[in-house]
N, C-alpha and C positions, 0 to 999 in steps of 0.2 A: 719464239720472240723472246722468251725469258734468257736463253743463252746469250743472244745478242745483247739484251739489256744489261746483263752482268758485264759483259765485255766492254760495252760502251762506258758504262759508268766507271769501270775500273780505269780505263785509259783516259777518260775525261779528268779523272781524279790525278792521274799520274802526270798529264800535260799541265795541270794547273795546281801542282802539289804545294808550291810555295805560298800561293794565294790562299788556298785552303787552310794551311797551317796558320797564317796570319789571322784569318777569320776565327779559327778554332781558339786561338789565344784570347780572343775577345769573348768567346763562350766561357772559357775557363775562368776569366776574371768575373764574368757575370755570375757563374756558380758560387764563387768565393763571396760575392756580395749577397746573393741569395742566402747563403749559409749564415752570413752575419745577420740578415733579417730574421731568419728562423730563430736565432739565439735570443732576440729581443723578447720572444714570448716568455723567457725565464723571468723577465723583469717586470713586464706589464703586458697583459694579454690583449688589451684594446690597441696599444701602440703597436705591438707585434703585428696584429691583424692588418692595421693600416698600412705599415711598411711592407708587409708581405704582399697586399693587394697592389701597392705601387709598384713593388718590384715585379710582380707578374705582368703588370701592363707594360713596363719598360722593357722587360725581357721579350715579350712578344713583338713589340716594336722593333727590337734588334733582330729577332728571328725573321721577321717579315722583310727587312732590309737585306739580310744575308741571303734569303730564299730568291728575292728578286735578282740579287748580284749573281748567284751561282746559276740562275736560269741562263745567263749568257754563256757560261761554260758549257751548258748542254746544247746550246746552239752554236758552239765552235767559236765564241767571241771571247775577247779578253779585255773586259772593261777596266779602266784605271779605278783606283780606289776613291777618287773624287766622286765617281758615279754613284758610291754607295750612299751618300748623303741624299742625292736626288731620288734614289729608291726609297729611303725612309720618308721623305716628303710625300711620295705617291701612296705608300702603303700603310701609314701609320693609323689610319682609321679603320682599315680592314683588320689591322693587328689587334686593335682593341676588342673588336668583335670576337676574334680568336681568343684573346685573353678571357672573356666572358664564357667562351665555349670551354676552355680548359678548367675554369673555375668550377663550372657546372660538373665537368667530369670528375674533378678531384673531391668535390662534395659527395658525388655518388660513391666514390671508391673508398674515401676515408671516413665518411660519416653515415650516409644512408645505408649502405650495404652491411656494415658492422652493426648498425642499430637493428635492421630486421633479421640479421643473423642470430641475434639473441632471442628471437621468438622461438617458441617450441610449437610443433605441429606443422602441418602441410602448407598452410598459408604463409608462414614465414619463408619456407623453402622455395615456394613458387615466386614470391616477390624478390627474393635474392637472385633467383635464376633469371627472372626478367631484367633485373637491374644489371646483372653481369653482362647480358648480351646487349643492353642498352649502351654500357660503357665500352664494350668490345667494338661495336660498330661506330661509336663516336671516336674511338681512338684511331680506327682505320680512316674514318673521314678526315680526320685532322691531317693525315699524311697527304692528302689531295688538295687541301684547302688553298694554301698559298700558291702551288703551281697552276691551279685553275684560274685563280685571280691574275696572276702574272702573265699567263699565256693567253687567256680568253678575255681578260678584262672585265669579268662579271662583278657585280655588286655581292656583298657577303651573303645575302639571302639566296641569290641565284647560285652563288659558288657552293654554299652548303648543300643545295638541292642537287647540284651535279655531282658533288662529292659522293652522296649516297647512291645516285644513279650509276656512277662509275663502279662503286663497290659491287652492287647487286648484278650488274651487267658483267663484271669481270671478277666474280667472287674468288675463283681459284688464284688469279694473279694477285688480288689484293691480300688474300692470305699470305701468300708467298712473300709479298712486298712488306708485310708486317713482320714476318719472321726474319726477313733478310735485314730489316731495320734493327731488330733486336740484336741479331748477331753482329752487325758492325758496331752497335753501341757497346756491346760486351767486349769486342776486340779493342775498342777505343781506350777501355780502362787500362789496358797494358802499356798505353803510350800517353797517359795523363790527358786523354781525349784530344790529342793533336793529330793523330793519324788513326784511322780515317777521320774520326771526330764529327762533330754534329753538322758542321758545314758540308761535309761530303754526304751525309745522309740527306740533308736538304737538296743537295744536287741530284742524289739518286731519285728522290720523289719528283724532281723536275723532269728527269729523263723518262720516268714512268709515265707521266701524263703527256709528254711529248710524243712518245711512241704510241700510246693508246689513242691519241688524236688522229694517228694515220688510220686507224681501224674506223673511226667515225667519218673521216673525210672519204674513205672508200665506200662506207655503207650510204652515204649522202649521194654519192655519184652512181651508186648501184643499189637503189632501194629494194629490188627484188632479190638481191644476193642472200645466200645462207649465212646468217649471223655466226653459226658455229663452225663454218669453214672459211675463215678469214685467210687469204693468200698472203701470209706474212713474208714469204720468200720474195715476192714481187714488191710488196710495199716498203720492205727494207733495203732495197737495192741502193738507193741514193745514200741512205745513213750508213751502210757498209762501205761504200765507196768513200764517204768522209772519214770514217774512222781508220779505213785502210787495212791492209794485211799485216796484222801486228801480232806478237806473241810474246810471252814472258821470256823465252829464250832470246828473242830479238832485243829486248829491252836490256838484259844482262850482258849479251854478247852480240851487239849490233853488227860487228863485222862478219858474223856467221850467217846473217840474213841473206 
């Protein structure tokens, strides 16, 4: 499944490259505003904190709109950019919950863990280790949050619960997805976050949940099936047909296909 996931994500990105670049420009501008918000701490800590919190909320609203938008790419649709505003209207409340979730994660990473890391003795080490794993799984859950809401229509509370269920039921794939996300983010540095960029990463997460849902549809229809032996070849037939027989060679030299 992982091999097809990589292929589908790549060609979905290739087919919608211009749209993803436009969305990524929005992310670049948002990061510039965020950097400006961070600089306000030099002048006034309270004002800086207020502006940063406001920025975090607006950034998550923007992320939610982009995630809902690129979900259509994962489903082989090409919505017009007018639809983006509709997605913002639908997802802004869930986005603010995600902003609080991110704030919780940032507080753990930048304040709580360093605080306990200064403790001497075994107790401080144990607390730091526990907090690290809390932050690690919270980070993985954040990858699934918007795709679960966009595709399943769950409330934030149910979505978060399902995010952790997805992680622990698919721990190997979830770790791979986190590493793949980090790799794509690092690669984006070389193109000023235009390619693949954050929009492509959000589309990747939508594809991940879409393909995982095939597994759960199968298990729902076959409750006695072995959960460790999912027949991915059969489940992915329709998806493979939609993606088609494509290769890098065919992209560069289509007349040789």
